[in-house]
N, C-alpha and C positions, 0 to 999 in steps of 0.2 A: 734330603729335603732341599728344595731351592727356594730362596727368597730373593726376588729381584727388586730392584730399585732404579730409578732413572734420574738423571740430572745433567745439566750442562757441564762442560769440561773447563769452564774458566775458574781457575783455582785461586782462591784467596789465601795465601800462605799465613798472613796474620792470624787467620782463624784456625789455622791447622798446626802451626808450630807449638811445640810444647817442650819442657825441660823435665827431667825426672825430679821427683821429690828429694833425691839424694844430693842434687845440686845446691839445694837450700841448705840441707843438714850439714854438708861438708864445707860450707863456706865459713871460714874461721873468724872472719870479720863480724859475722852476725851473732855468734855465740849463742846459737840455738841449741837447746837440749831436747833430745827425743825421750818420750816415755816408751821404753822398749815393749812393754806388755801390751801396748796399743797397736803394735805393728803385725798384721797378718803377713803371711808369706808373700814376698814380692812387693811389699808395700812401698819401699824406698824407690821403686821404679815407676810408681804411678805418675802419669802425666800432669804436669802443672802448666796451665795455660795463662794464668794471671794470678796476682796476689791482691786480694780485696778486703778492705776493712768494713766491718758491719757489726753494729751493736744491737740489731733488731732481733726481737724474740723469733720472728719467722722471716728470714732473709730469702727464702726460696724464690719469690717473684722476681728478684733482682739478680738472680744467678743464672748462668747458662751452662754450668758444669766444667769440671777441671780446675777449679780455683783452689788456692791455698787461702782459706779464710782466716783473717786476723781479728781477734776480739780481746778486749780487755775485761770482759765479764760485767760490763756496766749494767746490763739488763738480765744477768744470769738468773734463772729461777732458784728459788730457795729449796723447793722440794726435790727429791731425787727422781721422782716420777716425771715431773716437768722437764727436768734436765735430760732425762732419758728420751722423752719426746722430741726435745730440741735437737739431739745428736742424730736420732733416727730421721728426722727431717732434713738435716743436711745431707746424710748419706742418699736420701731419696732424690736430692737435687743434683747429685753427682759431684759433690764437694770432694776434692783429692785428699785434703788434710786440714786439721784445725790447728791454728797456732794461737796459743794463749799468752797474752802478755801480762807478766806480773807488774802490778802497779802498787807501790807503797800505801797509797791513800785509799786503795779499793780492795785489792786482793795481794797480800804480802807473799802467799803461797798458792800453788795450784790447789783449786778446790777439789777435794776427794770425790764429791758426787759427779763433777765433770770427768774426772780420771777414770772412775768406775764405768761410767756411761760409754766413754770412748773404747774402753777395753772390751765391754760387753758387745759392741756393735762392730768392732774392728775398724774404728776410724782413727787413722794415724793422728797422734797428738803430740804437738811440739810446744815447748815452753820457752818463751822469749824473755831475755834478761831485761830487767828495768832500764839498763843503760843503752839498750838497743831500740831506738824508735821504730815504729811501724813503717815509717817513711824509708828507713834503711833497708827493710825487708822488701818493700815495693821496688826500690831502685835495683837491689840486687837481682830480683826476679826479672825485671824489665831489661837488664843488661844481658841476663843469661839467655833470655827469649831472643834479644837482638843477635847475639851471637849464633844462636841455633838457626835463626832465619837466614843469616849470612851463609851458614854452611849448607842449607837447603838450596839456596840460590846457586852457590857455587857447584853443588851436585847437579843441579839441572843444567848449568852451562857446560859442564864437563861432559855430561851426557849427550847434550845437543852436539857438540863438536864430535864426539866419538860416533854417534849415529850418523852424522853427515858424512864422515870419512867412510863409514861402512857402506853407505848407500852406492858408493862407487863400484862395489862388488856385488850389488844386487839384492834382491829382497831377502835371500836366506841370510846373508851377512848381517842385515839390519835386524832380523829376528834373533840372531845369536847375541848380538851386542845389546838388545833390548831386554832379552831374558837375563843376561848377566847383570845389567843395571837395576833391574827390578828384583833380582834374587828369586826368580820364579821360572815359569814357562810361558811360551808365546806360540801363537799359530795364526796364519793368515787364513781366512775362512772365505771359500768361494761362494757363488750364487746359489749352489746346491747344498749349502751347509756343511761341506766337506773340507777338510784342510787341504789348502794347496801347497803349503809349506809350514814348517814348524820348528821349534827347538825345546826339546824335552817335553813336548805336550803329550797328554795321555792319548793312548790309541786303543780303542776308538774313544771319540769325546763322549761324555755323558749325554744320554738321550734327552734328559731334561733341558739341555741348552737350546735345542730346537725352538721351544717356545720363547726363550729370551731373544734369539735371533729374529724371529718374526715380529716380536713387539718393537724391537730396535729398529727393523727396517720400516716398519709402519709409520714411524715418526717423521719429522722434518727438521732441517736445521742441524746445527752442530750439537750432538748429543752422545751421552755415554749410557751404558746399562751396567749395573752391578748386581751380583748374586752371591749368596752364601750357599755353598754345595758341600753337604757332608764334611764340614769342619774346615773347608778351604774357601777362599775368596777368588771371584772371578770378575773381571772387568771387560767389557767389549765395546767398541765404538767403530764407526765407518772409517775407511782408511783414506778417503779422499777429502780434500778440504771443502769440497762442496756438500759433503755428507751425503753422497749418493748411496744406493742400497745394495750394490752388487758385491763389495768385498768388505769384510769386517776383520778388524784386529782383535784377537782374544788374548787374554793374559790371566794367569792364576798363580796363587801361591798360598801358603799356610797362614800369613799374616795380613792383617788388613791393609788396603792400599791408602796411603797418605796423599796429602795434596801434592807434594812433590812427586810422588810416584805417578799420579795422574798426568801431571804436566809433562813428565818424561815420555809418558806413553803418547801423549797427544803428539809430541815431536816425532815419535816413531811412526804413528799413524800417518801424519802427513807425508813423511819421506816415503813410506811404503806406497802411499797412493801415487805420488809422483813417479817413483822408480818402477813400480809394477806396471803402471799404466804406460810409461815410456817404453819399457822393455817389450811389452806386449804388442804395442803399436809398431814399434820398430821391426820386431821380428815378423809380424804379419806383413808389414809393407816390404820388407826384404824379401820374404818368400814369394810375394806377388810379383814384385819386379823381375826376380830371378827367373820365375816361370814365363813371363812376358818376353824377356830377352832370349829364352830358349825356345820360343816357338810354341808354348802351351796354348790349349784352347782357351779363347777369351772368356768363356763361361767358367773354366776352371780358374783363371786368374782372379775373375771377380769373387768367386766363392771363397778363394784363399785370403783375399784382402777384406772381404766384407761378409762374414759368416752368419750374421744375424738375419732375420726374416725381413725386417723392414729398416728403412733409413729415412732421414730427413735432410734436406738441403737448408742450409743457412746462408743468407746473403746479407751484405751490409755495405753501407756507403759512409764514407768519412764526411762528418759534419764538423770536425774539430778546427781549432785555429792554427795549430802547430803543424809542422811538416811531419810526415809519417816516417820513422826509421823502420824500413821493411823488415830486417831480421829480427829486431827486438819486438816489433808489433807482431809479427806472425807468431813468435814464441809466446806472447802474452795471449793472443787469441787461441792458439792450441791449449794453453793451460786452462783458460776460462771456459772454453767449450768442451773440453775433455776429450779431444780428438786430435790426432796428428795430421788429418786430411783437411788441411787449410791451404787455400791458394789465395794469396795477396797480390793484386795487380793494381798498382798505383793507389787509387783512392777507393778501391772496392775490394771485398774479399768473398770468397764462396767456401763453404765448409760442409762436410758431410758428418752427421752426427747420429747416434743410435736413438737418442731419446729427445723430447721436447725440452729445450733448455728452460731452467726455473726462470720465473718471472724476474727474480732478483738478479740473475745472470744477465738478462736482456737489458735490465735498468743499469747494470754495472758497465755494459758495453755502451749505453747511451751516455752515461756520466763521462766516460773516457773520450767520447766523440763519435761513436759508431752508432748509426741507426740501422737496425737489423730487422729482417724478415725471416719467418721460418715456414717452410713448405710442409704439406701433408706427408704422412708416412707412405713409403712406396718400396717395392723390392728393389735390391741393389741394381738389377739389370734395367729397371726403369728410371734410374736417376737421370740420365740425359733428357728424358722427356719431362722431368720435372723442373727443367731450368726455366722454361717460359713462365710456369706458375710462380716460382718464387721471385722472378723479376718483377712480375705484376704486383705481387704482394709487397715487394720493396718499393715500388712506385706508390702503392697505397700508403705504405708506412711514411714515405716522404711528404705525402699530402697531409697526413694526419699529424705528422711530427712526433710520433712515438712508435714503439716497435709493434709488429703485427705478426701473429702466428696462426697458422691453419690448425684447426682441431683434429681430433682422431675420428670425428664422424664421418669423414670422407666428402666427396662431392661428385659432380657429374664427371670430372676428369677421371675418376676411378671406375666409372661405370661404362662410359662409352669407350669402345675399342680405339686404340690410338689411330689407326688408319682411317676409320670413319670420322673421327674427330678432326683430323688433319684435312681430310677431304671437305668437310662441311665448312671449315675455316677458310679454305682457299676459295671454294665456291662463293660464299657470301662476301668475302673481302675482295674478290678478284678486280672489281672496278677500281678500287683504291690502289691494289698492287700493280695493275697495268699502267697506272699513271706515273709510277716510278717518282713519287712525290715523297721526299724524306720527312715531311713534317705532318701530313694528314694522318697517318696511322698513329703516331705517338701523341698527337693532339687529341684524337677521338679516344685513345685508351686513358689518357689523363682526365679528360673530361667526364668520361663515364665513371672513373674512379672517385671523382669529386662530386658525383650524383647531379651533374650538369650545372654546377656552380661556376659561373664565368669568372668571378673575381679569383676565387681559389685556384682555378686551372690557369689564369693568367699568371698568378704569383708562382705556381709551381713550375711553369715552363719559362718564366722570366720574359714574358711579352705583354704587350697591351691587350686589355680585354676585347678591344674591337678586333684584333688580330685572331683571337680565339673565335669570336663570333664568325669572322670571314671564313676561316678554316672549317669550322664545324658546317657551315652552310654549303661549303664545297663538297664535303663528304656526304652530306645528305643528299645532294643533287647527284653526285656520282653513283651513290648507292641505290638511288631511287626509292627511298624509304622515308618514313616520318618518325623522326627521333624523338618526338613526343610520346610515342606509343611505348609502354613499358615492355611489352613483348619483343619489340624490335630492339630496344636497349639490351634486354636479356640475352637475346640471340648473338647480338653483336659482342657482348662482354665475354660470353663463352668462345665465340669464334677468336676473339683476340687473345684469349688464354691459350687456345689450342694452336695458335699460329706458330709454327717452328720458325727459328732464325732462318 
């Protein structure tokens, strides 16, 4: 049977850390006595997440589970039946143990009815000496929890360092180190739900996990999926920091995953995403470049470098105030766009990506200083023809001052054959092209992208609005058209998109 659950991987260790009940019992400074007959098997290993004082008859609404509940029996019922219900209620709330404080003016000895109820229900019962204030127990548990949290943080830090070192040797080394740190097994799952690499992972994977993978991939953002499968526990999450759906990290073991385990797994997932992506991209590029240098057919080179059916061009212009560090900025762009195919030339970049970048990625680029535009999906062989489109989109983005992306629905650029489109563009724009005027075509393109707005066009081009009016008037006369006609504007817009450099 598989029982899935979903949640983010932001781990709050303060809510996860616990100490065994034995840590309280064995603290000689507390002088706590255990009622042996109240201890079921393994009771001293029960997790204690906090020590809480309550004299309420029904403290359940104020408990979260895992408490060592302290009481002096101020409101302890007199009847055995009511005490029995009180103890049963504590167990139902997830209390780990009950500590009864002997108080000379209230209860000189442990009430027999409370002892009997705890024995009957298997609730561990401790007796606190009158000389030990409850505050001392609280402090002792708090210090033990702080030490445990420090150990968990140290464990995460050591795992992060070890996994980072392993990343230099590739994904398989990361999986081996991760499996050792988690005391379980790990696997890197590909888009077809089959393991690409693994360490001690079951072979084959349980068929029930396919549904878990599908639900995980259907989500968005940073996320994890957990499941209980035939007595073992499984955790899965996307390997890329951007939480894309192609590759998943899967881990399993016989014990539940704690907060520190999930934190370690998140480190491994991030490293696997970066390492696997970098190695795959480098290997593919290396093979393509080698093929090109040894005289392979260009189509075969393109197929080796870009095996997917369709790709998109992303173009960006720098709008930031600081100077660009080419090497560091190119590395940053490759990481954010998820592709090694990035060309950075002064204050502009062009990248080839497989999927439309998330809106969050485009806004992250803008926040850094890059205004970006994304073209429509095209086959790899048609990428050169997509350059004019993405440049026009980038001009549009500059006018609007926010990122622009072409949708998947396509446009006339995908319907009209390239030769026919180029012929149409040159015929329609021939009067402007023959003038060899460097400003009329860019001005007309910007003016159309601004929907005929004089002020916006002037601001985009950095000229006076009267200059824009003069240039548009020249273009209108040269073309012999009426630019107030929407059909004329439409034809000119597509001609400008189809015009090759």
